[in-house]
Structures are given as structure tokens and as C-alpha cells.
C-alpha positions as CSV (number, residue, x, y, z in Angstrom):
1,E,32.4,77.3,7.3
2,G,28.9,76.1,7.9
3,I,25.5,77.7,7.6
4,T,25.6,81.4,8.3
5,C,22.3,82.5,6.7
6,P,19.2,82.9,8.9
7,A,17.9,79.5,9.9
8,L,14.5,78.4,11.2
9,V,14.6,74.9,12.8
10,L,11.2,73.3,13.4
11,F,10.8,70.2,15.6
12,G,7.9,68.0,16.6
13,E,8.5,66.5,20.1
14,Q,6.7,63.3,19.1
15,D,9.0,62.7,16.1
16,N,10.1,59.1,15.9
17,R,12.8,59.7,13.4
18,V,14.7,62.7,14.8
19,S,15.5,63.1,18.5
20,R,15.5,66.3,20.6
21,E,19.2,65.7,21.2
22,E,19.9,65.7,17.4
23,I,17.8,68.9,16.9
24,D,19.7,70.6,19.7
25,E,23.0,69.6,18.2
26,I,22.0,70.9,14.8
27,Y,20.7,74.1,16.3
28,T,23.8,74.6,18.4
29,N,26.1,74.0,15.5
30,L,24.4,76.5,13.2
31,K,26.8,79.5,12.8
32,S,24.0,81.9,11.9
33,A,23.6,85.0,14.1
34,S,19.9,84.8,13.3
35,K,18.6,81.3,14.2
36,V,15.3,80.2,15.8
37,L,14.2,76.9,17.1
38,K,10.4,76.3,17.3
39,V,9.1,73.1,19.1
40,Y,5.7,71.7,18.5
41,P,4.9,69.5,21.6
42,Q,2.1,67.5,20.0
43,A,3.6,67.1,16.5
44,G,5.6,64.2,15.0
45,H,7.9,64.2,12.0
46,N,5.1,65.9,9.9
47,L,4.8,69.3,11.5
48,F,2.3,70.8,9.2
49,T,-1.0,69.3,10.4
50,K,-4.5,70.8,10.7
51,E,-3.8,71.3,14.5
52,N,-0.5,73.1,13.9
53,K,-1.5,75.1,10.8
54,K,-2.0,78.5,12.5
55,Q,1.2,78.2,14.7
56,W,3.3,77.0,11.7
57,I,2.1,79.8,9.5
58,N,2.8,82.3,12.3
59,D,6.3,80.9,13.0
60,V,7.3,80.9,9.4
61,S,5.8,84.3,8.6
62,S,7.4,85.9,11.7
63,F,10.8,84.4,10.8
64,I,10.6,85.7,7.2
65,K,9.5,89.1,8.4
66,A,12.4,89.3,10.8
67,N,14.9,88.1,8.2
68,P,14.0,89.8,4.9
69,H,16.0,88.9,1.8
70,P,18.3,91.8,0.8
């Protein structure tokens, strides 16, 4: 039961809608053997900003490369 596929969880520490505790609970409860949590200290609910663009692209690209679709 639950999510067992690779999972990338992205979180902005300045998010006013989702708390760190909620993100940690989601991450902990993912059953995937391949899961990654990336935290953006200066980001809010919208992670993809001009300031985070390079880091976001790097994080997503690295995750996809590490977890290729069969």
C-alpha cells in the first residue's frame, strides 16, 4: 500500500500553507526505496522562482537521472 515509486519532495521553508512537520510526515510515510527531500530555505509555496531556478533544475534533473523510467 502507498506510494512505492521513486518520489521527489520539494519544500520551501517560507511556505505559509504547508508546514515542515507536514512535509516530514509525508516524506516519512512514503514507502519508496528511492525518495529524496529537497528544502529551499528562502522559498515559499512557489518553489520555482528566478532565484531558485538553477537549483530546482539541478534537483529535478539529478532525481530523474538517478531514477530512469524502465
